[in-house]
C-alpha positions in Angstrom: 0.0 0.0 0.0 1.4 3.4 -1.0 2.1 6.1 1.6 -0.8 8.4 1.8 -0.3 12.1 0.9 3.4 12.0 0.2 3.8 9.3 -2.5 3.6 11.8 -5.4 5.8 14.6 -4.0 8.4 13.9 -6.7 5.9 15.1 -9.3 5.7 18.6 -7.8 7.2 21.4 -9.8 9.8 23.9 -8.5 7.2 26.4 -7.4 5.2 23.8 -5.4 7.9 21.5 -4.1 7.9 23.5 -0.9 6.6 26.8 0.4 8.3 29.8 2.1 6.1 28.9 5.1 7.2 25.3 5.1 10.9 26.3 4.9 10.5 28.8 7.8 8.6 26.4 10.0 11.1 23.6 9.4 14.0 25.9 10.1 12.4 27.3 13.4 11.1 23.9 14.5 14.3 21.9 13.9 15.2 21.4 17.5 11.7 19.9 18.2 12.1 17.7 15.1 15.5 16.4 16.3 13.9 15.3 19.6 11.2 13.6 17.7 13.7 12.0 15.3 15.8 10.8 18.3 12.8 9.1 19.9 11.4 7.5 16.7 14.9 6.1 15.7 15.9 5.2 19.2 19.1 7.2 18.9 21.7 7.5 21.6 24.2 10.3 20.5 27.7 10.4 21.9 29.6 13.6 21.0 33.4 13.5 21.2 34.3 17.1 20.2 37.6 16.1 18.6 39.6 18.4 16.3 38.3 21.7 17.7 40.1 24.6 16.1 42.0 22.4 13.6 41.7 22.4 9.8 40.8 19.1 8.2 44.5 18.6 7.1 45.7 19.4 10.6 43.2 17.1 12.2 44.1 14.0 10.1 47.8 14.7 10.2 47.7 14.5 14.0 45.1 11.7 14.2 46.3 8.3 15.4 45.0 5.3 13.5 45.4 3.0 16.5 42.3 0.8 17.2 39.9 2.1 19.9 38.0 -0.6 21.8 34.2 -0.2 21.8 34.3 -0.3 25.6 35.8 3.2 25.5 32.4 4.7 24.8 29.2 4.9 26.8 27.3 2.5 24.6 23.7 1.6 25.5 22.3 -1.8 24.7 19.1 -1.7 22.7 19.8 1.8 21.3 21.0 3.0 18.0 24.3 4.4 19.2 25.8 7.3 17.2 29.3 8.4 18.0 30.0 11.9 16.5 33.8 12.1 16.5 34.0 15.7 15.2 31.6 18.5 14.4 32.6 22.0 13.1 31.7 25.5 14.2 29.0 26.5 11.8 27.5 30.0 11.4 24.0 30.0 13.0 21.9 31.3 10.2 23.9 30.2 7.2 22.6 27.4 4.9 25.1 24.6 4.0 25.3 21.8 1.5 25.8 18.7 3.7 27.1 15.7 1.7 27.4 12.2 3.1 28.6 8.8 1.8 25.9 6.3 1.2 26.8 3.3 3.3 23.7 1.5 4.8 19.9 1.7 4.9 19.9 3.7 8.1 22.3 6.4 7.0 19.7 9.1 6.2 18.0 9.0 9.6 21.4 8.7 11.4 22.8 11.8 9.8 19.6 13.8 10.2 19.8 13.0 14.0 23.1 14.8 14.4 22.9 17.9 12.2 22.6 21.2 14.1 20.1 22.7 11.7 17.3 21.9 9.3 18.5 20.3 6.1 16.1 19.2 3.4 16.8 15.6 2.3 17.5 15.1 -1.4 15.9 11.7 -2.0 16.4 9.7 -5.2 14.4 6.7 -4.2 10.8 6.8 -5.3 10.3 3.2 -4.0 11.1 4.5 -0.5 9.0 7.6 -0.9 6.0 5.5 -1.9 6.2 2.5 0.4 8.5 3.2 3.3 6.5 4.6 6.3 9.7 6.2 7.7 9.4 8.8 4.9 6.8 10.6 6.8 9.5 11.6 9.3 11.6 12.8 6.3 8.6 14.8 5.1 8.3 16.5 8.5 12.0 17.3 8.2 11.6 18.5 4.6 12.7 16.6 1.5 13.2 16.9 -2.2 12.3 13.6 -3.8 13.0 12.9 -7.5 12.9 10.0 -9.9 16.6 9.4 -10.8 15.6 7.7 -14.0 13.6 10.6 -15.2 15.7 13.2 -17.1 13.2 16.0 -16.5 13.1 15.4 -12.8 16.9 15.2 -12.6 16.9 18.7 -14.1 14.2 20.0 -11.9 15.8 18.7 -8.7 18.7 21.1 -9.2 16.3 24.0 -9.4 14.5 22.8 -6.3 17.7 22.6 -4.3 18.6 26.2 -5.4 15.2 27.3 -4.0 15.8 25.6 -0.6 19.4 26.8 -0.3 18.2 30.4 -0.2 17.2 29.9 3.4 17.7 26.3 4.5 20.4 23.7 4.2 20.2 20.4 2.2 21.5 16.9 2.8 22.6 15.0 -0.3 24.2 11.6 -0.9 26.3 12.2 -4.1 27.3 8.5 -4.5 23.7 8.0 -5.6 23.6 4.5 -4.2 24.7 2.4 -1.2 28.4 1.7 -1.7 28.8 -2.1 -2.1 32.1 -1.8 -3.9 35.0 -3.9 -2.5 37.5 -1.6 -4.3 36.4 1.9 -3.5 36.1 3.6 -0.1 33.8 6.0 -1.9 32.0 5.5 -5.2 32.4 8.1 -8.0 30.5 11.2 -7.0 27.8 12.9 -9.1 28.6 16.6 -9.6 25.4 18.0 -8.2 26.9 19.3 -4.9 29.8 21.0 -6.7 27.6 22.7 -9.3 25.3 23.9 -6.4 28.2 25.3 -4.5 29.6 27.1 -7.5 26.2 28.6 -8.4 25.1 29.6 -4.9 28.4 30.3 -3.1 27.2 28.0 -0.3 29.9 25.9 1.5 29.9 22.2 1.5 30.2 20.2 4.7 31.3 16.6 4.5 29.7 14.1 6.9 31.2 10.7 6.7 29.5 7.6 8.3 30.4 4.0 8.8 28.2 1.6 10.8 29.2 -1.3 12.9 26.1 -3.4 12.3 27.0 -6.2 14.8 27.2 -3.7 17.7 24.6 -1.2 16.4 27.1 1.7 16.5 27.5 4.4 13.9 30.6 6.5 13.7 30.3 9.9 12.1 33.0 12.5 11.2 31.8 15.9 10.1 34.5 18.1 8.5 35.0 21.8 8.3 33.0 23.9 5.7 34.6 23.9 2.3 34.5 26.8 -0.1 35.0 24.9 -3.3 36.3 28.1 -5.1 39.4 27.9 -2.9 40.3 24.4 -4.1 43.3 24.5 -6.4 42.7 22.7 -9.7 45.4 21.8 -12.2 44.3 23.5 -15.4 47.6 23.0 -17.3 45.9 20.8 -19.9 45.1 21.5 -23.5 41.3 22.0 -24.0 39.4 22.3 -27.3 36.3 24.0 -26.0 35.1 26.1 -23.1 32.8 23.1 -22.2 35.8 20.9 -21.8 37.4 23.4 -19.4 34.2 23.6 -17.3 33.8 19.9 -17.2 37.4 19.3 -16.2 37.1 21.9 -13.4 33.9 20.5 -12.0 35.1 16.9 -12.2 38.3 17.9 -10.4 36.4 19.5 -7.6 34.2 16.4 -7.2 37.3 14.2 -7.1 38.8 16.5 -4.4 35.5 16.1 -2.4 35.6 12.4 -2.8 39.2 12.3 -1.6 38.2 14.1 1.6 35.4 11.6 2.2 37.7 8.7 1.6 40.3 10.0 4.0 37.7 10.3 6.7 36.4 6.8 6.0 39.9 5.3 6.2 40.5 6.7 9.6 37.1 5.6 10.9 37.7 2.0 9.8 41.2 2.0 11.1 40.3 3.3 14.5 37.0 1.4 15.1 37.1 -1.9 13.2 39.4 -4.8 13.9 41.6 -6.0 11.1 40.4 -9.1 9.3 42.6 -11.9 7.9 41.8 -12.6 4.3 42.9 -16.2 4.4 40.3 -17.0 7.1 37.6 -16.5 4.4 37.2 -18.5 1.2 36.0 -15.4 -0.6 36.0 -12.4 1.7 34.6 -10.1 -1.0 31.6 -12.2 -1.6 31.1 -12.8 2.1 30.7 -9.1 2.9 28.7 -8.4 -0.3 26.2 -11.1 0.6 25.9 -9.7 4.1 25.1 -6.2 2.8 22.6 -7.5 0.3 20.7 -9.5 2.9 20.8 -6.5 5.3 19.3 -4.3 2.6 16.5 -6.7 2.0 15.8 -7.1 5.7 15.5 -3.4 6.2 14.1 -2.1 2.9 10.9 -3.8 1.6 11.1 -4.0 -2.1 7.7 -4.3 -4.0 9.1 -4.6 -7.5 12.3 -4.7 -9.5 13.5 -1.1 -9.1 17.2 -1.8 -8.6 18.3 -0.1 -11.8 17.2 3.2 -10.2 17.9 2.4 -6.6 21.5 1.3 -7.2 22.5 3.7 -10.0 26.2 4.7 -9.7 28.4 7.0 -11.8 31.0 5.3 -14.0 33.9 7.0 -15.6 34.6 6.7 -19.3 37.6 4.5 -18.4 35.5 2.1 -16.3 32.8 1.8 -19.0 35.5 1.1 -21.7 37.1 -1.6 -19.5 33.8 -3.3 -18.9 33.1 -3.3 -22.7 36.5 -4.8 -23.4 36.1 -7.6 -20.8 32.5 -8.5 -21.8 33.5 -8.6 -25.5 36.6 -10.6 -25.2 35.1 -13.1 -22.7 32.4 -13.9 -25.2 34.7 -14.7 -28.1 34.1 -18.0 -29.8 37.4 -19.5 -31.1 38.3 -22.7 -32.8 40.8 -25.1 -31.4 43.8 -23.5 -33.3 42.7 -20.1 -32.1 42.4 -21.2 -28.5 46.1 -22.3 -28.6 47.1 -18.8 -29.6 44.7 -16.8 -27.5 43.7 -17.8 -24.0 40.3 -16.4 -23.0 40.3 -17.8 -19.5 41.5 -14.6 -17.9 38.9 -12.6 -19.7 36.1 -15.0 -18.7 37.3 -14.8 -15.0 37.3 -11.0 -15.3 33.8 -11.0 -16.6 32.6 -13.2 -13.7 34.3 -10.7 -11.4 32.4 -7.9 -13.1 29.1 -9.7 -12.8 29.7 -10.4 -9.1 30.4 -6.7 -8.6 27.3 -5.6 -10.5 25.1 -4.6 -7.5 22.0 -4.0 -9.6 22.2 -7.5 -11.0 23.0 -9.1 -7.7 20.1 -7.4 -5.9 17.8 -8.5 -8.7 19.0 -12.1 -8.5 18.4 -12.1 -4.7 15.0 -10.5 -5.1 14.0 -13.1 -7.7 15.2 -16.0 -5.5 12.9 -14.6 -2.7 10.0 -14.5 -5.1 10.6 -18.0 -6.3 10.8 -19.3 -2.6 7.5 -17.5 -1.8 5.8 -19.0 -4.9 7.1 -22.5 -4.0 5.8 -22.0 -0.4 2.3 -21.0 -1.7 2.1 -24.1 -3.9 2.9 -26.3 -1.0 
């Protein structure tokens, strides 16, 4: 059954996506909302106040990567424990572009719990908007939903964010999808936050989150505000058009933002998660991927095959070219004499690895297996 009242919010145009009154009420009522959010999500927030007065570079340069036992913190059983390692001094009435890595089904509510001001959630999941009852809480907070597969809505969501940023902050997850990659601390970022910052002069604040699912503890690091115009970009490259110059500049800024997020993730993992021994697992990559997929299905109730939209990630030209080469060469049909000259085994293994890493396909396969099991159960 669809959520009543909010299920079609993504269809609202720029003028009607939110009102001045709605923006004002959410901004003024944020403290009350945070208390409500803490209660509904059973949150227990532990603020560490690390890095006061330090720049991001100074903070990480002086930060030890030694493991910190969980017993160090005042963890409460039965609670969703949130450890905020660092939070910057932000100007009281200034809107910011909060960006966060997309790491688990609970990351939205977790981050909203610790922000010191109202931030409209930018939501690219229509499935969640229409069927997840927790979206009512996001609506009270303020949100900008859009269909990521709809080109017109992708264009409109930028205009909607511009409208909100005149008075309120926004929270956006620029990876676009939960990161299930075993090779990237942070997926490639979509350029929306950078383009917003350049057009509005609003600063970006990076919030990085990693969750310890077994102990129900989330670790969050919130960095200092970033004025993207102060980031130095190497422009000593030959360009053919002004469009190429602009694209290189924006992509370089997004890459810099991704590096900042990855640095923070590295230190959270090093300080709060015990080192695993690869040889103790037959396939450690598949082990963790399967755990993440099962966790997503336990917490997010899928009503249909929407994984193309829900797990859409940005791929570079080089990544797409590599995939095309692997899939083409792995499908070559050669005669015996050809096989002696050209061994396709490595390409076939590379294709299997690509298929295993294809989150959309893996989610779909798991969903279909559940549907088959349910159908078998009904027949019995």
